[in-house]
C-alpha positions in Angstrom: -117.7 54.3 129.6 -116.9 51.6 132.0 -118.0 51.1 135.6 -115.6 50.0 138.0 -117.8 47.7 140.1 -116.7 45.5 143.0 -118.8 42.0 143.8 -118.8 41.4 147.5 -119.6 37.6 148.4 -120.4 37.0 152.1 -122.8 35.5 154.6 -125.6 37.7 155.8 -126.8 37.1 159.1 -130.6 36.9 158.6 -131.5 35.7 161.8 -130.5 36.2 165.5 -132.1 36.3 168.9 -133.6 34.6 171.7 -137.3 33.5 171.7 -139.1 30.9 173.8 -142.3 28.8 173.9 -144.1 26.5 176.3 -145.2 23.0 175.7 -147.1 20.7 178.1 -148.4 17.2 178.5 -150.7 15.5 181.0 -149.1 12.5 182.8 -150.7 9.4 184.8 -148.6 8.3 187.7 -147.8 4.4 186.8 -149.7 2.0 189.1 -146.3 0.9 190.8 -145.7 4.3 192.1 -147.5 5.7 195.1 -150.2 8.7 194.9 -148.7 12.1 194.9 -148.8 14.1 197.9 -146.5 17.3 197.2 -144.5 18.0 194.3 -141.2 19.3 195.4 -139.4 20.3 192.2 -139.1 19.7 188.4 -136.4 19.7 185.8 -135.9 19.1 182.2 -133.2 18.4 179.5 -133.8 19.4 176.1 -132.9 17.2 173.0 -133.0 18.9 169.6 -133.8 16.3 166.9 -134.1 18.5 164.0 -133.4 22.1 162.9 -134.4 22.6 159.3 -134.1 26.0 157.4 -136.8 26.4 154.9 -138.0 29.1 152.8 -139.0 32.2 155.0 -138.7 29.7 158.5 -136.6 27.8 160.6 -138.1 24.6 162.0 -136.9 23.4 165.3 -138.3 20.1 167.0 -137.2 17.6 169.7 -138.3 16.5 173.0 -137.7 17.5 176.8 -137.4 14.8 179.3 -138.7 16.1 182.2 -138.0 14.8 185.7 -140.4 15.4 188.9 -139.3 14.7 192.3 -142.6 14.3 194.7 -143.3 13.3 198.2 -146.1 10.5 198.2 -149.2 11.0 199.9 -149.0 9.6 203.5 -145.8 7.6 202.5 -142.2 8.4 203.7 -139.5 9.1 201.2 -139.3 10.7 197.6 -140.0 9.4 194.3 -138.8 10.4 190.8 -141.1 10.4 187.9 -140.2 11.0 184.2 -142.2 12.5 181.7 -141.3 13.0 178.0 -142.6 16.0 176.3 -142.5 16.9 172.5 -141.9 20.3 171.2 -141.9 21.7 167.5 -141.1 25.7 167.2 -140.9 27.6 164.0 -138.9 30.9 163.6 -140.3 33.1 161.0 -137.6 34.9 159.1 -138.0 36.8 155.6 -134.9 35.7 153.2 -134.0 32.7 155.1 -133.6 29.7 152.5 -133.0 26.1 152.9 -129.1 26.5 152.3 -128.9 28.3 155.4 -126.2 27.8 157.8 -127.9 27.8 161.4 -126.7 27.6 165.1 -129.4 26.5 167.6 -129.3 26.4 171.2 -132.3 25.2 173.3 -132.3 25.3 177.1 -135.3 24.4 179.4 -135.7 27.5 181.5 -138.5 26.1 183.8 -140.6 22.9 184.5 -143.8 23.2 186.1 -145.4 20.0 187.3 -149.1 20.4 188.7 -151.1 17.7 190.2 -154.5 17.4 188.7 -155.3 14.9 191.2 -153.5 12.1 193.3 -152.7 10.3 190.1 -152.3 12.8 187.3 -150.0 15.6 186.5 -150.0 18.3 183.9 -146.4 19.0 183.3 -145.4 22.4 181.2 -141.8 23.1 180.1 -140.4 26.5 179.1 -137.8 26.5 176.4 -135.5 29.1 175.4 -133.9 29.1 171.9 -131.0 31.1 170.9 -130.5 31.0 167.1 -128.4 32.5 164.3 -128.7 31.7 160.4 -126.5 32.9 157.9 -127.4 33.0 154.1 -125.1 33.6 151.2 -125.2 37.3 149.8 -123.9 39.0 146.9 -123.5 43.0 147.2 -122.3 45.1 143.9 -120.8 48.2 144.8 -119.6 50.9 142.1 -116.4 52.3 143.4 -115.3 54.2 140.3 -116.3 55.6 136.5 -113.7 55.5 133.6 -115.1 58.8 131.9 -112.7 61.6 130.9 -113.1 64.9 133.1 -115.4 63.2 135.6 -115.1 64.7 139.1 -115.8 62.1 141.9 -116.1 62.5 145.7 -115.1 59.4 147.4 -114.8 58.3 151.0 -113.1 55.2 152.0 -115.0 52.8 153.8 -114.0 49.6 155.7 -116.7 46.7 156.6 -116.2 43.4 158.2 -118.2 40.5 156.7 -118.7 36.8 157.4 -116.7 35.4 154.7 -117.4 31.6 155.6 -120.0 30.1 157.6 -120.1 26.3 158.6 -121.8 23.9 161.1 -120.6 20.6 162.2 -122.0 17.7 164.4 -119.5 16.7 166.8 -119.8 13.9 169.7 -117.9 13.6 172.8 -117.8 10.5 175.0 -116.5 9.8 178.6 -116.6 7.6 181.2 -115.6 9.0 184.8 -115.7 7.6 188.1 -117.1 9.9 190.7 -116.0 9.7 194.5 -118.5 8.8 197.0 -121.2 8.5 194.3 -122.3 4.9 194.8 -126.0 4.0 194.7 -127.1 7.5 193.5 -130.0 8.1 191.3 -129.7 10.9 188.7 -132.4 13.6 188.8 -131.2 16.2 186.3 -128.0 16.9 184.3 -127.0 20.3 182.7 -124.2 20.5 180.2 -122.1 23.4 179.0 -119.7 23.4 176.2 -116.7 25.8 176.3 -114.2 26.2 173.8 -110.6 26.7 174.7 -108.9 26.8 171.3 -110.0 27.1 167.9 -107.4 27.2 165.0 -107.6 26.9 161.3 -105.4 24.8 159.1 -105.5 24.1 155.5 -108.8 22.5 155.0 -109.2 21.8 158.6 -110.0 23.1 162.0 -108.7 22.1 165.5 -111.2 22.6 168.2 -110.3 22.2 171.7 -112.8 22.8 174.8 -114.4 21.4 177.9 -117.5 19.5 178.5 -118.9 20.8 181.9 -121.4 18.5 183.5 -123.6 19.4 186.6 -125.8 16.5 187.8 -128.4 16.7 190.6 -128.5 12.9 192.1 -130.7 11.7 195.0 -129.2 9.5 197.8 -130.6 6.5 199.3 -131.5 8.6 202.2 -133.4 11.3 200.1 -130.7 13.7 200.2 -130.1 15.6 197.1 -126.5 15.9 195.9 -124.7 18.3 193.1 -122.1 16.3 191.2 -119.9 18.2 188.9 -117.2 16.8 186.2 -115.0 18.9 183.4 -113.9 16.8 180.6 -111.6 18.3 178.1 -112.2 17.4 174.4 -110.2 17.8 171.1 -112.0 17.8 167.7 -110.2 17.7 164.2 -113.1 18.8 161.8 -113.0 19.0 157.9 -113.8 22.3 156.4 -112.5 22.4 153.0 -112.5 26.1 152.4 -110.3 27.0 155.4 -106.7 28.3 154.8 -103.9 28.1 157.3 -104.4 31.1 160.0 -107.9 32.1 159.0 -109.5 34.0 161.9 -112.2 31.3 163.0 -114.3 31.6 165.6 -116.9 28.9 167.1 -120.1 28.8 169.0 -121.1 25.4 170.7 -124.3 23.9 171.5 -125.2 20.7 173.2 -128.3 19.3 171.3 -128.5 15.9 173.2 -126.8 14.6 176.5 -127.3 10.8 177.4 -126.0 10.5 180.8 -126.0 7.4 183.2 -124.7 6.8 186.5 -123.9 3.2 187.5 -124.3 1.9 191.1 -120.6 1.9 191.5 -120.3 5.6 190.7 -119.2 5.5 186.9 -120.7 8.1 185.3 -120.9 7.8 181.3 -122.1 10.4 179.2 -122.6 10.9 175.4 -123.0 14.4 174.1 -124.4 15.1 170.6 -123.4 18.9 170.0 -123.1 21.3 167.0 -119.9 23.6 166.3 -120.9 26.6 164.2 -117.8 28.2 162.8 -117.5 31.6 161.2 -114.3 33.4 159.6 -114.6 37.2 159.3 -112.5 39.4 156.9 -112.3 42.9 156.1 -113.1 44.7 152.9 -112.0 48.3 151.6 -114.6 50.0 149.5 -114.3 53.5 147.8 -117.8 54.8 148.6 -119.1 57.5 146.0 -120.6 60.3 147.5 -121.1 62.7 144.6 -119.9 63.1 140.7 -120.3 65.6 137.9 -118.4 66.5 134.8 -117.8 70.3 134.4 -120.0 71.9 131.7 -122.0 68.5 131.4 -125.3 67.1 132.5 -125.0 63.5 133.9 -128.1 61.0 133.8 -127.3 58.5 136.7 -129.2 55.2 137.1 -128.5 53.5 140.4 -130.0 51.1 143.0 -128.9 50.9 146.7 -126.5 48.3 147.9 -126.7 47.0 151.1 -123.9 45.2 153.0 -124.3 43.8 156.7 -121.0 44.8 158.3 -120.1 42.4 161.3 -117.1 43.3 163.2 -115.5 40.7 165.8 -117.2 40.1 168.9 -115.9 41.5 172.3 -116.7 40.0 175.8 -118.7 41.6 178.3 -119.5 40.8 182.1 -121.8 42.1 184.8 -123.4 41.1 187.8 -127.0 41.6 189.6 -128.0 41.0 193.0 -131.7 40.5 193.8 -133.4 39.5 197.2 -136.4 37.0 197.0 -138.8 36.0 199.5 -139.5 32.3 200.4 -142.3 30.7 202.3 -140.1 29.7 205.1 -136.7 30.0 206.4 -133.9 28.8 204.3 -131.5 26.4 206.2 -129.2 25.4 203.7 -128.7 25.9 199.5 -128.3 22.9 197.5 -128.4 24.3 194.1 -129.2 27.4 192.2 -129.4 27.9 188.4 -130.6 30.6 185.9 -131.5 30.7 182.1 -131.7 33.7 180.1 -135.1 34.3 178.5 -134.5 37.7 176.8 -132.0 40.6 176.9 -131.9 44.1 175.6 -129.6 46.9 176.1 -130.6 50.2 177.4 -128.0 52.7 175.4 -129.0 55.7 177.5 -128.7 54.2 181.2 -125.9 51.8 180.0 -127.6 49.0 181.9 -128.6 45.3 180.5 -132.3 44.4 180.9 -132.7 40.7 181.3 -135.4 38.0 181.9 -133.9 35.1 183.8 -135.7 31.9 184.7 -134.5 31.3 188.1 -134.8 27.9 190.3 -133.2 27.4 193.7 -133.2 24.2 195.6 -132.9 24.6 199.5 -133.6 22.8 203.0 -135.9 24.6 205.4 -135.5 24.4 209.1 -137.3 20.9 209.3 -134.7 19.6 206.8 -137.4 19.3 204.3 -136.6 19.6 200.5 -138.1 22.9 198.8 -137.8 24.7 195.7 -138.3 28.3 194.4 -139.1 28.9 190.8 -139.4 32.4 189.5 -139.3 34.2 185.9 -137.7 37.7 187.1 -136.8 40.8 185.3 -133.2 41.8 186.2 -131.2 44.9 185.6 -127.4 44.8 185.4 -124.9 47.7 184.8 -123.3 47.0 181.2 -121.3 49.4 179.1 -121.1 46.9 176.2 -121.9 48.6 172.9 -123.9 47.0 170.0 -125.9 43.7 169.5 -125.6 41.2 172.0 -125.3 37.6 172.0 -123.9 34.3 173.8 -125.4 35.5 177.0 -124.7 33.1 180.0 -126.1 33.4 183.5 -124.2 31.8 186.7 -126.5 32.0 189.5 -125.5 31.6 193.4 -127.9 31.9 196.3 -127.4 32.6 200.0 -130.1 32.7 202.9 -131.1 36.5 203.8 -133.2 37.1 206.7 -135.9 34.9 207.9 -137.7 34.2 204.9 -135.5 35.3 202.0 -132.8 34.6 199.6 -130.0 36.5 198.2 -129.7 35.7 194.6 -126.3 36.7 192.8 -126.3 36.4 188.9 -123.1 36.8 187.0 -123.8 37.8 183.4 -121.3 37.0 180.5 -121.6 37.5 176.9 -120.2 38.9 173.6 -121.1 42.4 171.8 -120.4 43.9 168.4 -121.4 47.0 166.6 -122.9 45.6 163.8 -124.4 48.0 161.4 -126.2 47.8 157.6 -124.0 50.0 155.5 -125.7 51.3 152.2 -123.7 52.2 149.2 -124.2 53.3 145.6 -124.4 50.9 142.6 -124.5 52.7 139.8 -126.2 50.9 136.7 -126.0 53.0 133.9 -124.5 56.8 133.2 -124.9 59.1 130.6 -123.6 62.6 129.7 -125.0 65.4 127.7 -124.1 69.1 127.0 -125.5 71.3 129.9 -127.0 74.9 128.8 -124.5 77.7 128.6 -125.3 80.4 131.0 -121.9 82.2 131.8 -122.0 84.5 129.0 -118.3 83.9 128.2 -117.2 84.5 131.7 -113.7 82.4 132.3 -113.1 83.8 135.7 -115.5 84.6 138.8 -114.1 86.3 141.9 -116.2 85.1 145.0 -116.1 85.9 148.6 -116.3 82.8 150.9 -117.8 83.9 154.3 -118.9 80.9 156.1 -116.6 77.6 155.7 -117.8 76.0 152.4 -116.4 72.8 151.0 -114.4 73.4 147.7 -116.3 70.7 145.9 -119.6 72.4 146.4 -117.8 75.6 144.9 -116.4 73.6 142.2 -119.5 71.7 141.4 -121.8 75.0 141.4 -119.4 76.8 139.0 -118.8 74.0 136.6 -115.1 73.7 137.5 -112.4 71.5 139.4 -111.2 71.6 142.8 -108.0 71.3 141.5 -108.4 74.3 139.1 -109.5 76.1 142.0 -106.4 75.2 144.1 -104.2 76.3 141.4 -105.9 79.6 140.9 -105.4 80.5 144.5 -102.4 78.9 145.6 -104.2 76.5 148.1 -102.5 73.5 149.5 -103.0 70.3 147.3 -105.1 68.6 150.4 -107.2 71.6 150.9 -111.0 70.7 150.8 -112.7 73.8 152.1 -112.3 77.6 152.3 -113.7 80.3 154.8 -113.3 84.2 155.2 -111.4 84.4 151.9 -111.7 85.7 148.3 -111.4 82.7 145.8 -110.6 83.2 142.0 -112.7 80.6 140.4 -111.9 79.7 136.7 -114.9 78.6 134.8 -114.2 76.0 132.0 -115.5 76.7 128.5 
């Protein structure tokens, strides 16, 4: 006998999710700097130097450049102190191999700077990693058997798989002159990359997008300003396996941002980033639910074949408001930011449970610079179905009452109804004569009370559905019967 088997080669998503770690370092204030009086705020920018998949784990390493703004002891003005912190993070994952295609996004959720004394700081940085790793996989599925008289009950099943996965480095360089930005000192730079077009050509992909930079800068009068700049970019990347019109999608992550602000207001930056591409395609499979041969006994050897179905992503959006208490009245909001440290969906309540690291920079009534830094649980209404990914938070803040802040967080992301599909892969099939127990009877009359599938009737009586349909003048597409008398021909 011949087994009709289908081999499906695809990329299986072995690792996906959001995780975090905290790294710390002690730093001595340089001799040329005054003693620390009060730490006002601290920020950090992460640079991913290496992301190496290994057997069973993913190693991510790099450095965080932290910036601490403090008020000197018994001295006017503000001082900026930079402290580097190295990090190494490991994601454990069974089945991950050295050839995996990996996407890694690393963000600094919070930086905490605690003075040990007036000349020493303990600086810790909380890092959030969003990762996706794809490994080549092969799934064998038996869709049919070439054997006379065999009866098969099959169900068509459509799955969507990642047919291709690629990761490409990209670099974005830009010089832009900012208005009224002379003699500013950069405190912190945050970079977001957005894709506006991703189009497959033969052996290439055309990627268009925007690099959005938001910078905090310190003026000569110690006032903090927010500088924003958006630069469009176009990249044409070589991907040999792509064909014209392939449905390619992309995820972008900035791995390192080198940003300089010259005294004349010229902002120069170099962004080293990663573009992770996936191409999805559909496969139609005839799933074998059951089989038999009338009058015969089948010995079946089989194994389970598991396939990860990953349909295209759909966008979702939500918004959540939260009131936070501060130590003093808020006079003016300078900047608000939030980073997602974790997310899960409550299916029963149609809500999204978030963990967000929030930082708000503001002025009090005495026009002193103050910062609020919290890690908050947030609950947002969300009807998105399936696995969640690519979650972005956009925070805004406003004064509320005497000592409060109204925090509004806009949530956006993607969702997909992924599933692990299990199919039968038959490896061997043998037939043998079944014992005769019908005593020569060739026709049975049976009353069907409750609705019953014709397949079950035919299998139990050692005949076929087609024979039952012909004997009872049933339509060719009839699959069940109820409240009727059936003539059931028995094959000798």
